[in-house]
C-alpha positions in Angstrom: 0.0 0.0 0.0 1.3 3.5 -1.0 -1.1 5.5 1.2 -4.6 6.4 1.9 -6.8 9.5 1.2 -9.6 10.8 3.4 -12.4 11.8 1.0 -15.5 13.8 1.7 -18.6 13.8 -0.5 -21.4 16.3 0.0 -24.5 16.3 -2.2 -26.7 19.4 -2.1 -29.7 18.3 -4.0 -33.1 19.7 -4.9 -34.7 18.0 -1.9 -32.0 16.6 0.4 -28.5 17.1 1.5 -26.1 14.4 2.8 -22.5 13.9 3.5 -20.2 10.9 3.7 -16.6 10.4 4.7 -14.6 7.6 3.1 -11.0 6.2 3.0 -9.4 5.6 -0.4 -6.5 3.1 -0.4 -3.8 3.6 -3.0 -1.8 0.7 -4.2 1.0 0.1 -6.7 -0.2 -2.6 -9.2 3.1 -2.8 -11.1 5.8 -5.4 -10.6 9.0 -4.5 -8.7 10.9 -3.8 -11.9 8.2 -1.9 -13.8 7.1 1.8 -13.8 4.7 2.3 -10.8 1.0 1.9 -11.6 -0.9 3.5 -8.8 -4.6 2.9 -8.5 -7.3 3.4 -5.9 -8.0 -0.2 -5.0 -10.3 0.1 -2.0 -13.0 2.6 -1.1 -14.4 2.3 2.5 -17.1 4.4 3.8 -16.3 5.6 7.3 -19.2 7.8 8.1 -22.7 8.6 6.6 -24.7 11.6 7.8 -28.4 11.6 8.2 -30.3 12.9 5.2 -31.2 16.5 5.7 -33.7 18.5 3.8 -31.8 21.1 1.7 -32.4 24.4 3.5 -34.0 27.1 1.4 -34.8 30.7 2.3 -37.4 30.6 -0.5 -37.8 28.6 -3.7 -35.0 30.6 -5.4 -32.5 30.8 -2.6 -30.4 28.2 -0.8 -29.8 29.1 2.9 -26.0 29.1 2.9 -25.7 29.7 6.6 -27.9 26.7 7.6 -26.0 24.6 5.0 -22.7 25.6 6.5 -24.0 24.6 10.0 -25.1 21.2 8.7 -21.6 20.6 7.3 -19.9 21.8 10.5 -22.1 19.5 12.6 -21.5 16.5 10.4 -17.7 17.1 10.5 -17.9 17.0 14.3 -20.1 13.9 14.2 -17.6 12.2 11.9 -14.7 13.2 14.1 -12.7 15.0 11.3 -11.3 18.4 10.8 -10.9 20.4 7.6 -7.1 19.7 7.7 -7.8 15.9 7.6 -9.5 16.1 4.2 -7.4 15.1 1.2 -9.9 14.9 -1.6 -13.6 14.8 -2.4 -16.3 16.8 -4.0 -19.2 19.1 -3.0 -21.8 18.7 -5.7 -24.7 20.9 -6.2 -27.2 18.9 -8.2 -30.7 19.0 -9.8 -32.7 22.2 -9.6 -30.5 23.4 -6.7 -27.7 24.0 -9.1 -29.9 26.5 -10.9 -30.6 28.6 -7.8 -29.3 32.1 -8.1 -26.8 31.9 -5.3 -25.5 28.4 -5.8 -22.0 29.6 -6.8 -21.6 31.7 -3.6 -22.8 28.7 -1.5 -20.4 26.4 -3.3 -17.5 28.7 -2.5 -18.6 29.0 1.1 -18.7 25.2 1.5 -15.3 24.8 -0.2 -13.9 27.2 2.4 -15.0 25.0 5.3 -14.9 21.6 3.7 -11.1 21.3 3.3 -8.4 22.4 0.9 -9.2 19.9 -1.8 -13.0 19.4 -1.4 -14.4 21.3 -4.3 -17.7 22.5 -5.6 -18.8 20.9 -8.8 -21.9 19.5 -10.6 -23.4 19.1 -14.0 -25.8 16.5 -15.3 -23.2 14.3 -17.0 -21.1 14.1 -13.8 -24.1 13.6 -11.6 -25.3 10.7 -13.8 -21.8 9.1 -13.6 -21.6 9.5 -9.8 -25.1 8.1 -9.1 -24.4 5.1 -11.3 -21.2 4.4 -9.5 -22.5 5.1 -6.0 -25.6 3.0 -6.5 -23.7 -0.1 -7.4 -25.1 -0.2 -11.0 -21.6 0.0 -12.5 -20.3 -2.8 -10.3 -23.4 -4.9 -11.1 -22.9 -4.5 -14.8 -19.2 -5.4 -14.5 -19.8 -8.5 -12.4 -22.8 -9.8 -14.4 -21.9 -8.6 -17.9 -25.4 -7.1 -18.2 -26.2 -3.9 -20.0 -27.9 -1.5 -17.5 -29.8 1.7 -17.8 -29.4 3.5 -14.4 -31.9 6.2 -13.5 -31.2 8.4 -10.5 -34.6 10.2 -9.9 -34.4 13.0 -7.4 -36.5 16.0 -6.5 -35.9 18.1 -9.7 -34.1 15.9 -12.2 -33.6 12.3 -13.4 -30.0 11.5 -14.3 -29.5 8.6 -16.7 -26.4 6.5 -17.4 -26.2 3.6 -19.9 -23.7 1.0 -18.7 -22.1 -1.8 -20.6 -19.7 -4.4 -19.0 -19.0 -2.0 -16.2 -18.4 1.0 -18.5 -20.6 4.1 -18.7 -21.0 4.7 -22.4 -23.6 7.5 -22.4 -25.4 9.9 -20.1 -28.5 12.1 -20.2 -30.7 14.2 -17.8 -34.4 14.8 -17.7 -36.5 17.4 -15.9 -38.4 14.7 -14.1 -38.5 14.6 -10.3 -40.7 14.3 -7.3 -40.4 17.9 -6.1 -41.5 19.7 -9.3 -44.7 20.3 -7.3 -44.8 21.1 -3.6 -47.7 21.2 -1.1 -48.4 22.5 2.3 -49.8 20.2 5.1 -53.4 20.8 3.9 -52.6 19.7 0.3 -52.6 23.1 -1.3 -49.9 23.7 -4.0 -47.1 26.0 -2.8 -44.7 25.6 -5.7 -44.9 24.7 -9.4 -41.5 24.2 -11.2 -41.2 26.3 -14.4 -40.4 23.0 -16.3 -44.0 22.0 -15.9 -45.2 25.0 -17.9 -47.7 23.7 -20.4 -48.0 20.3 -18.7 -50.3 21.2 -15.9 -52.8 24.0 -15.1 -52.0 23.8 -11.4 -50.9 27.0 -9.7 -49.9 27.9 -6.1 -52.9 28.0 -3.9 -54.8 25.2 -5.9 -55.9 22.1 -4.1 -55.6 19.4 -6.7 -57.6 16.2 -6.9 -55.6 13.0 -6.6 -56.5 12.2 -10.2 -54.8 15.4 -11.4 -51.6 14.4 -9.7 -51.8 10.8 -11.0 -52.3 12.1 -14.5 -49.2 14.3 -14.2 -47.0 11.6 -12.7 -48.2 9.2 -15.4 -47.1 11.8 -18.0 -43.6 12.1 -16.3 -43.3 8.4 -16.1 -44.0 8.1 -19.8 -41.1 10.4 -20.5 -38.8 8.1 -18.5 -40.2 5.2 -20.6 -39.4 7.1 -23.8 -35.8 7.7 -22.6 -35.5 4.0 -21.9 -36.7 3.1 -25.4 -39.9 1.5 -24.1 -42.3 3.7 -26.0 -42.0 6.0 -29.1 -40.3 9.3 -28.4 -42.4 12.4 -28.8 -41.7 16.2 -28.5 -42.4 15.8 -24.8 -39.1 13.9 -24.3 -37.2 16.8 -26.0 -39.0 19.4 -23.9 -38.0 17.7 -20.7 -34.4 16.8 -21.7 -31.9 19.3 -20.4 -29.9 21.1 -23.1 -26.5 20.6 -21.6 -26.4 16.8 -21.4 -24.6 14.4 -23.6 -27.4 12.5 -25.4 -26.8 8.9 -26.3 -26.4 9.3 -30.1 -23.7 11.9 -29.7 -21.4 9.7 -27.7 -22.4 6.3 -29.1 -19.5 4.1 -30.2 -19.9 1.6 -33.0 -19.5 -1.3 -30.5 -21.9 0.0 -27.9 -25.5 -1.0 -27.8 -27.7 1.8 -26.4 -31.4 1.2 -25.7 -33.6 2.3 -28.6 -37.3 2.4 -29.3 -37.6 -1.4 -29.8 -40.1 -1.6 -26.9 -38.1 -4.3 -25.1 -37.3 -3.7 -21.4 -33.6 -3.3 -20.6 -32.4 -3.9 -17.1 -33.2 -0.7 -15.3 -31.5 0.3 -12.0 -33.0 3.0 -9.8 -31.6 5.3 -7.2 -32.4 8.8 -5.7 -35.1 9.9 -3.4 -38.0 8.8 -5.6 -36.4 5.3 -5.7 -37.3 5.1 -2.0 -40.9 5.7 -3.0 -40.8 3.0 -5.6 -40.0 0.3 -3.1 -42.8 1.2 -0.6 -46.4 2.5 -1.0 -46.3 5.8 1.0 -49.2 8.3 1.6 -49.3 10.8 -1.2 -48.3 13.9 0.9 -45.6 12.2 3.0 -42.9 14.6 1.9 -45.0 17.5 0.8 -44.4 16.7 -2.9 -45.4 14.3 -5.5 -42.5 11.9 -5.0 -44.7 9.0 -3.5 -47.1 9.2 -6.4 -44.3 9.3 -9.0 -42.7 6.3 -7.3 -46.0 4.4 -7.4 -46.4 5.3 -11.1 -43.0 4.0 -11.9 -43.6 0.8 -9.9 -46.7 0.1 -12.1 -45.0 1.1 -15.4 -43.0 -0.9 -18.0 -39.9 0.6 -16.3 -40.3 -1.8 -13.4 -40.8 -5.0 -15.5 -37.0 -5.7 -15.4 -35.8 -3.5 -12.6 -33.2 -3.4 -9.9 -33.1 -0.9 -7.0 -29.6 0.4 -6.3 -27.7 -0.9 -3.4 -27.8 2.7 -1.9 -30.8 4.5 -3.3 -31.1 8.0 -1.7 -27.3 8.3 -1.0 -26.1 7.0 -4.3 -24.8 10.4 -5.6 -23.1 11.4 -2.4 -21.4 8.0 -2.2 -20.2 8.5 -5.8 -18.9 11.9 -5.0 -17.1 10.8 -1.9 -15.7 7.5 -3.2 -15.5 7.8 -7.0 -14.8 11.4 -8.0 -11.1 11.1 -7.4 -8.7 9.4 -9.7 -4.9 9.2 -10.0 -2.7 10.5 -12.8 0.0 8.2 -14.3 3.2 7.8 -12.3 5.5 9.3 -15.0 4.5 12.9 -14.1 6.6 16.0 -13.8 6.1 19.2 -11.7 8.3 22.1 -11.0 7.5 25.2 -9.0 3.9 24.1 -8.4 2.1 24.8 -5.1 -0.5 22.2 -4.4 -3.5 21.9 -4.3 -4.6 23.4 -7.6 -8.3 24.1 -7.9 -10.6 24.8 -10.7 -8.1 24.7 -13.6 -10.0 25.2 -16.9 -9.0 22.7 -19.6 -8.3 23.5 -23.3 -8.8 20.3 -25.3 -6.5 20.5 -28.3 -7.1 19.0 -31.7 -3.8 17.5 -33.0 -5.0 17.7 -36.5 -5.1 21.5 -36.6 -2.7 24.3 -35.9 -1.7 23.8 -32.2 0.0 27.2 -31.8 -3.1 29.0 -32.9 -5.4 26.9 -30.7 -3.2 27.5 -27.7 -2.9 31.3 -28.2 -6.6 31.6 -28.7 -7.3 29.5 -25.6 -4.9 31.6 -23.5 -6.7 34.7 -24.6 -10.1 33.3 -23.8 -9.4 32.2 -20.2 -8.8 34.4 -17.2 -6.9 31.6 -15.5 -4.1 29.6 -17.2 -5.8 26.6 -18.9 -4.5 23.1 -18.8 -3.5 22.1 -22.3 -5.0 18.6 -22.9 -3.6 16.5 -25.7 -6.0 13.6 -26.5 -3.4 11.8 -28.7 0.3 12.3 -29.4 3.1 10.0 -30.5 5.5 9.3 -27.7 8.9 9.1 -29.5 11.8 11.3 -28.5 11.7 13.5 -31.6 7.9 14.1 -31.3 8.3 15.0 -27.6 11.1 17.4 -28.3 9.1 19.0 -31.1 6.0 19.3 -28.8 8.2 20.9 -26.1 9.5 23.4 -28.6 6.0 24.3 -29.7 4.7 24.6 -26.1 7.6 26.8 -25.0 7.0 29.1 -27.9 3.2 29.2 -27.6 3.0 29.9 -23.9 5.0 33.1 -23.5 4.6 33.6 -19.7 3.2 32.0 -16.6 2.9 28.3 -15.8 2.8 25.6 -18.5 0.2 23.0 -17.6 -0.2 19.9 -19.8 -2.1 16.6 -19.7 -1.6 13.7 -22.1 -3.3 10.3 -22.5 0.0 8.5 -23.1 2.8 7.8 -20.5 5.0 10.6 -21.6 4.5 13.4 -19.0 7.9 13.0 -17.3 9.8 13.1 -20.6 7.8 16.1 -21.8 8.2 17.9 -18.5 12.0 17.4 -18.6 12.1 18.6 -22.2 10.2 21.7 -21.2 12.4 22.4 -18.2 15.4 22.6 -20.6 13.6 25.1 -22.7 12.0 27.4 -20.1 13.6 29.6 -17.4 13.9 28.0 -14.0 11.3 30.3 -12.5 8.5 29.1 -14.9 6.3 26.5 -13.2 5.6 23.3 -15.1 3.0 20.6 -14.6 2.7 17.6 -16.9 0.2 14.8 -16.1 -0.4 11.7 -18.1 -3.0 8.9 -18.5 -5.9 11.4 -18.2 -8.8 11.5 -20.7 -10.5 14.9 -20.7 -13.6 16.2 -22.4 -14.4 19.8 -23.5 -15.6 22.2 -20.8 -14.1 20.3 -18.0 -12.0 21.5 -15.0 -9.2 19.9 -13.0 -8.3 19.9 -9.3 -4.9 18.5 -8.5 -3.7 17.5 -5.0 -0.3 16.9 -3.6 1.5 13.8 -4.7 0.7 10.3 -3.4 3.9 8.4 -4.1 4.8 9.2 -7.7 1.2 10.0 -8.8 -1.1 12.9 -8.3 -4.8 12.7 -7.2 -7.0 14.4 -9.7 -10.7 15.3 -9.9 -12.1 16.0 -13.3 -15.2 18.2 -13.0 -18.0 19.5 -15.3 -19.5 22.9 -15.1 -21.6 23.7 -12.0 -24.0 26.0 -13.9 -25.8 25.1 -17.0 -26.2 27.7 -19.7 -29.7 28.9 -20.5 -31.9 26.3 -22.0 -33.6 26.9 -25.3 -37.3 27.2 -25.4 -38.8 24.1 -26.9 -42.5 23.9 -27.7 -44.2 20.7 -26.8 
């Protein structure tokens, strides 16, 4: 064993907030005479907080002070201090990520959560974390079954298509149990804007149960469309968030993704609504339509070949605490770098076009120095020397930050060190696959490797208006 990391995961969702503390064990998988191959081999949960309702001042505002108190209390309950935290993620998910003060809340939580616990979210990342934290990825890997995982929360449903333990596509729908809220008397107190055109209910209305059942049946039909169990209509497009990676855009030729063939794939569920699938609760138990949505799913085609996740309501936070960190390759290079590094934007370079022009345009477009990500590059000496020449000429000042997919970071870093003044910081990481619009956090070394968290954007751009 090389070492262990203390990881914290905090999920601030539309309806609930929860925290976990876990230990990640790092081991060298290489033989004694080979280059070290460090991997996170064991993930052990040390502490799980109770599930708290996400504190809101009103529908548009998260109560940052109460949220901070929750985290401080759970740190005490877990017996940890901020200095004890090595890695992890604070993820603001679902409708909560659209609240007007989510960014300031994220920054406040990062300040008290530890040097390397970071604020991040985004529907693609949330889909991945929920699939991992629920056990769906492990299930697919162990059984060889293709799985469609649905994490259904208060404001959104995050989908992940999994084949042989690999997530091959993600998507996100505006389907959740808290799109309508009620007071104890059954009167509507909140109607999510995403329901515009789907219901006539307004705050102050007292709906009949049949109205709610009709709405939950409609939302369930959208989930069936996403699973390929019924023909897709404009309603699916209306309730699909605009920023997610839809299955066709990331489909590989060797990956089978569910289509509209009306056969039921194995569907795995997690999220707060999954708790309502497994049990028949009174409709107003949580002051929303979660119990009725869960019942509608239980009686739909989605449940014909279904599996509830190992950890339903905590799936995302377990994914954040146990699966958000990964390790770089061991042939890395760094000089003059003060760790941790947080929120580094990445510039994904296209090796088929003018790299110098791409780099200069990218440097001009970012306030912070971006990480130059090379998705593919030949690793011979001449190619590495030529790349070092190009980078040294294209980045005229400040640090040079580079990631590669191949095991070449140490050689590239050494080549850059020969070409740059000694006061120029250099960081070269390898064995990392990045996507556009991602960000990196990099912690201090664990043995010869560096812990890395790859993040997606916390805030989604404005969604286009789509008529049903």
